[in-house]
C-alpha positions as CSV (number, residue, x, y, z in Angstrom):
1,M,49.7,11.7,3.1
2,T,46.0,11.4,2.7
3,P,44.8,11.9,-1.0
4,L,42.6,14.9,-1.5
5,L,38.9,14.3,-1.5
6,R,37.2,15.3,-4.7
7,T,33.6,15.2,-5.9
8,K,32.3,13.6,-9.1
9,T,28.7,13.5,-10.3
10,F,27.2,10.3,-11.6
11,V,24.1,9.7,-13.6
12,V,22.3,6.4,-13.0
13,N,19.0,5.8,-14.8
14,G,18.7,9.5,-15.3
15,V,19.3,10.4,-11.6
16,H,22.2,12.7,-10.9
17,G,24.1,12.4,-7.7
18,P,27.6,13.4,-6.4
19,A,30.1,11.2,-4.7
20,L,33.2,11.9,-2.6
21,I,36.2,10.1,-4.1
22,A,39.8,9.7,-3.0
23,G,42.4,7.6,-4.7
24,E,42.5,6.1,-8.2
25,E,39.3,6.7,-9.9
26,T,39.7,3.7,-12.1
27,S,40.7,1.3,-9.4
28,R,39.3,-2.2,-9.6
29,E,39.1,-2.3,-5.8
30,A,37.6,0.3,-3.6
31,V,35.9,1.0,-0.2
32,V,32.3,2.2,-0.9
33,F,30.6,4.1,2.0
34,V,26.7,4.0,2.0
35,H,24.8,6.5,4.1
36,G,21.3,6.0,5.4
37,N,18.4,8.3,6.5
38,P,19.1,11.1,7.0
39,G,22.5,11.4,5.5
40,A,24.9,12.4,2.8
41,G,28.3,11.1,1.5
42,S,30.0,14.0,3.3
43,D,28.9,12.5,6.7
44,W,31.5,9.8,6.2
45,E,34.4,12.3,5.9
46,P,36.0,11.7,9.3
47,L,36.3,8.0,8.5
48,V,36.8,8.3,4.7
49,T,40.0,10.4,5.2
50,R,41.6,7.7,7.3
51,V,40.7,4.9,4.9
52,A,41.9,6.9,1.9
53,E,45.4,6.6,3.2
54,F,45.6,3.1,1.8
55,A,42.5,2.6,-0.4
56,T,40.4,4.2,-3.1
57,V,37.2,5.4,-1.4
58,V,33.8,6.4,-2.8
59,A,31.0,7.9,-0.7
60,P,27.9,8.8,-2.8
61,D,24.9,10.9,-2.0
62,M,22.0,8.6,-2.4
63,P,18.9,9.7,-4.3
64,G,16.6,12.0,-2.4
65,F,19.4,13.0,0.0
66,G,22.3,15.5,0.1
67,D,22.9,17.0,-3.3
68,A,21.5,14.1,-5.3
69,D,18.4,14.5,-7.4
70,K,15.1,14.5,-5.5
71,R,12.5,14.3,-8.2
72,P,9.0,12.9,-7.4
73,D,9.3,10.4,-10.3
74,Q,12.4,8.6,-8.9
75,D,12.5,5.1,-7.4
76,Y,12.7,5.4,-3.6
77,T,12.5,1.7,-2.9
78,V,15.4,-0.3,-1.4
79,N,15.8,-2.0,-4.8
80,G,16.0,1.4,-6.4
81,Y,18.7,2.6,-4.1
82,A,20.6,-0.7,-4.6
83,A,20.4,-0.1,-8.4
84,H,21.7,3.4,-8.0
85,L,24.6,2.2,-5.8
86,G,25.4,-0.5,-8.4
87,G,25.4,2.1,-11.2
88,V,28.0,4.2,-9.4
89,I,30.1,1.1,-8.7
90,D,29.9,-0.1,-12.3
91,Q,30.7,3.4,-13.8
92,L,33.9,3.4,-11.7
93,G,34.8,-0.1,-12.9
94,I,35.1,-1.5,-9.3
95,Q,35.3,-5.3,-9.2
96,R,36.3,-5.9,-5.6
97,V,34.0,-3.9,-3.3
98,H,34.5,-3.3,0.4
99,L,31.1,-2.0,1.6
100,V,30.8,0.3,4.7
101,A,27.2,1.0,5.5
102,H,25.1,2.8,8.2
103,D,21.4,2.9,9.0
104,F,19.2,2.4,5.8
105,G,22.5,2.3,3.9
106,G,22.7,-1.3,5.2
107,P,19.6,-2.5,3.3
108,F,20.7,-0.5,0.2
109,A,24.2,-2.0,0.3
110,L,23.3,-5.5,1.3
111,T,20.6,-5.7,-1.4
112,W,23.3,-4.9,-4.0
113,A,25.7,-7.3,-2.3
114,A,23.1,-10.2,-2.3
115,A,22.8,-9.8,-6.1
116,N,26.6,-9.4,-6.6
117,V,28.1,-11.7,-4.1
118,E,31.1,-12.5,-6.2
119,R,32.2,-8.9,-6.1
120,V,31.9,-8.4,-2.4
121,A,35.4,-8.3,-0.8
122,S,34.2,-7.4,2.7
123,I,31.4,-5.7,4.6
124,T,31.5,-3.3,7.5
125,L,28.2,-2.6,9.2
126,I,27.9,0.4,11.6
127,N,24.6,0.3,13.5
128,T,22.9,-1.6,10.6
129,G,22.7,-5.0,8.9
130,V,20.2,-7.6,7.8
131,L,17.6,-6.7,10.4
132,I,16.1,-9.9,11.7
133,G,12.7,-9.5,13.5
134,Y,13.2,-5.7,13.4
135,R,10.5,-3.4,14.8
136,W,10.2,0.1,13.4
137,H,11.3,2.9,15.7
138,R,8.7,5.5,16.8
139,L,9.3,8.0,14.0
140,A,9.4,5.3,11.4
141,K,6.0,4.0,12.6
142,L,4.6,7.5,12.0
143,W,6.3,8.0,8.6
144,R,4.7,4.7,7.4
145,L,1.2,6.0,8.2
146,P,-0.7,7.7,5.4
147,I,-1.6,11.4,6.2
148,I,0.0,11.1,9.6
149,G,3.4,10.8,8.1
150,E,2.8,13.9,5.9
151,L,1.7,15.8,9.0
152,V,4.8,14.8,10.9
153,Q,7.1,15.8,8.1
154,L,5.2,19.1,7.8
155,A,5.7,19.8,11.5
156,S,9.4,18.9,11.4
157,T,11.3,22.2,11.8
158,P,15.1,22.6,12.2
159,K,14.7,23.5,15.8
160,L,12.5,20.4,16.5
161,A,14.9,18.1,14.6
162,R,17.9,19.4,16.5
163,W,16.1,18.9,19.8
164,L,15.0,15.3,18.9
165,L,18.5,14.4,17.7
166,R,20.1,15.7,20.9
167,H,17.6,13.9,23.0
168,D,18.1,10.6,21.2
169,N,21.9,10.9,20.7
170,P,23.3,12.8,23.7
171,G,26.9,11.8,22.6
172,L,26.6,13.3,19.1
173,P,28.7,16.5,18.8
174,L,26.5,19.6,18.3
175,D,28.0,20.5,14.9
176,W,26.9,17.0,13.7
177,V,23.5,17.4,15.3
178,E,23.0,20.5,13.2
179,Q,24.3,18.8,10.0
180,V,22.2,15.7,10.4
181,A,19.1,17.9,11.2
182,D,19.8,19.9,8.0
183,H,19.7,16.7,6.0
184,L,16.1,16.2,7.1
185,M,14.8,19.6,6.1
186,P,14.4,19.7,2.3
187,R,10.8,19.1,1.3
188,E,11.8,16.7,-1.4
189,T,13.9,14.7,1.1
190,K,10.9,14.4,3.4
191,R,8.9,13.0,0.5
192,A,11.6,10.5,-0.3
193,V,11.8,9.3,3.3
194,L,8.0,8.6,3.4
195,R,8.2,6.7,0.2
196,L,11.2,4.7,1.3
197,Y,9.8,3.7,4.6
198,R,6.3,2.9,3.2
199,S,7.7,0.7,0.4
200,T,10.0,-1.3,2.7
201,D,8.8,-4.7,3.9
202,R,10.7,-6.5,6.6
203,K,10.4,-9.8,4.8
204,D,12.3,-8.4,1.8
205,I,15.2,-7.4,4.1
206,E,15.3,-10.7,5.9
207,A,15.3,-12.5,2.5
208,L,18.8,-11.1,2.0
209,A,20.1,-13.5,4.6
210,G,20.2,-16.6,2.3
211,P,22.6,-15.4,-0.4
212,L,24.8,-13.5,2.0
213,R,25.1,-16.4,4.4
214,Q,26.1,-18.7,1.5
215,R,28.8,-16.2,0.5
216,D,29.8,-15.5,4.2
217,P,32.0,-12.5,3.4
218,D,34.5,-11.1,5.9
219,T,32.3,-8.9,8.0
220,L,32.9,-6.3,10.8
221,V,29.8,-5.2,12.9
222,V,30.2,-2.1,15.0
223,W,27.3,-1.0,17.1
224,G,26.6,1.7,19.7
225,D,24.6,0.1,22.5
226,Q,22.5,3.2,23.1
227,D,21.0,3.3,19.6
228,V,17.3,4.1,20.0
229,Y,16.5,3.5,16.3
230,I,18.1,0.1,15.6
231,R,18.5,-1.6,18.9
232,V,21.8,-3.3,19.8
233,T,20.1,-6.7,20.0
234,Q,20.5,-6.7,16.2
235,A,24.3,-6.7,16.5
236,N,24.7,-10.3,17.5
237,R,21.9,-11.4,15.2
238,Q,24.2,-10.5,12.3
239,R,26.1,-13.7,13.0
240,S,23.1,-15.6,11.8
241,V,23.7,-14.0,8.4
242,F,27.5,-13.5,8.5
243,P,28.8,-16.5,10.5
244,R,32.4,-15.2,10.6
245,A,31.4,-11.7,11.6
246,R,33.4,-9.9,14.2
247,V,31.0,-7.9,16.4
248,E,32.1,-4.9,18.4
249,I,29.7,-3.3,20.9
250,L,30.5,0.3,21.9
251,P,29.1,1.1,25.4
252,G,27.3,4.4,25.8
253,V,27.3,5.2,22.1
254,G,24.3,6.0,20.0
255,H,23.3,5.6,16.4
256,W,26.1,7.6,14.7
257,A,28.9,5.7,16.2
258,W,31.7,6.9,14.0
259,L,30.8,10.5,14.7
260,E,30.5,10.0,18.5
261,Q,33.7,8.1,18.9
262,P,35.7,8.8,15.7
263,D,39.0,7.5,17.0
264,R,37.7,4.2,18.4
265,V,35.6,3.4,15.3
266,A,38.4,4.4,13.0
267,E,40.7,2.0,14.9
268,L,38.3,-0.8,14.3
269,V,37.3,-0.1,10.8
270,V,40.8,1.0,9.5
271,G,42.4,-2.1,11.1
272,F,39.8,-4.4,9.5
273,L,40.0,-2.9,6.0
274,R,43.8,-2.4,5.9
275,S,44.3,-6.1,6.3
276,R,41.8,-6.9,3.5
277,V,42.3,-4.3,0.8
278,G,44.6,-5.8,-1.7
279,N,44.1,-9.3,-0.3
280,A,42.4,-11.2,-3.1
281,S,41.9,-14.4,-1.2
282,P,38.3,-15.7,-1.7
283,A,35.7,-15.6,1.0
284,H,34.8,-18.9,2.6
């Protein structure tokens, strides 16, 4: 029987944010799900409910997204997000962390992981990773431009966002298209997105490779080969950071792989995590 999901609010450096939790709240080992842009912890629910059958799970709303605080004085840098994630992990007393990340959640989670390698039990990357030689996608290029980015966000309506998501992700179910589009709409979230994308330097992300490669944690990489935001060429590049990584490419699948093919992705992720949760053998 799957434990019931519940919500708990955390305060990290004055920033309030909820997280979905299932299992023992004081567990020293947990699977931590990290969403990207746009997103919220609830987006992980189809996968979280399956992992919760054998592990404590945590899926926070990251600052600026979902029901987390979205104040203008918050830190919307990758380091700021990593610090918030670390605060949630520390408040729960988690010592062995199995990270599951998607999209910008990859840089958030991996920045924390690079600074806390001894606590990383495993890493699961879904359409994300340490992006080597990454080129910004078309929307990101616009968001990074002063004034142009603000105009793009001002013009972004629910109808336009739904159309663009359907166009870019034809395999994404319509109810998820609507939910993801809704994540983009709050004015404060639009502001957070601009600040995040403008403050992120590719060199800082690539610099994570060194400490992570040295740790070489157990890693699963799952990637939809039709992702138009982070191209599938990045999938095999993750082996240069995680030499033991298992890479699974999903044909015909877009950016939100676990929402397009929930059973297939769950089969991969659950199988990977089930054999590692509770196994305290050190990484190579």
